[in-house]
Residue, then its C-alpha position, 0 to 999 in steps of 0.5 A: m208218594v210214599n206210603l210208609q206203612k208199606e216201605f218199611s217193614e217193623n223191625e226195621k231202622v228208619l230215620i225220616d227226614f221231611y224237608a221242602d225244597w225251599c227250606g235253607p236249613c233243609k238243603m243245609l241238612a241234606p248232605i249230612i243225611d245223604e253221608i249217613e246214608k251211605e255210612q249206615k247202609g244195612f243197618l239204618r234205613v233214611v226215608k226223604v219226604n218233602v212236605d210240600e208234596q205229602p202234606e198228609l204224611a208230615a200230618k200224620y207225623g205231627v210235622r209243624s216245622i222243617p227240617t224234621l227228623v224222625y226216627v222209627k225203630d220197631g215200627e214206632v217213633e223214637t225221637q224226633a228232632i226239629g231244625f238242623r242238626s250236626k252229623q253227630e246229634i243225628l247219629n246219637m238220636v239214631k243209636 
């Protein structure tokens, strides 16, 4: 189980990917998220949260549809995106 309060420090930039294994758009998004994670290592932390396994965490972040991406900067939610996004859209989101 991911405890996001303990998982990252307040001065970290974090992209949280809320997904489910059965979700088609989530499966399409997964390789893009993996690519961003590799390219942004050291600058951006990527955390993946399965909403079926951690519904309370999804509820805490107001996730009502998946995939949902939440960008957290300095301990605060900066932006949130629902649905499939291109790599460039995600990179623009975390600038």
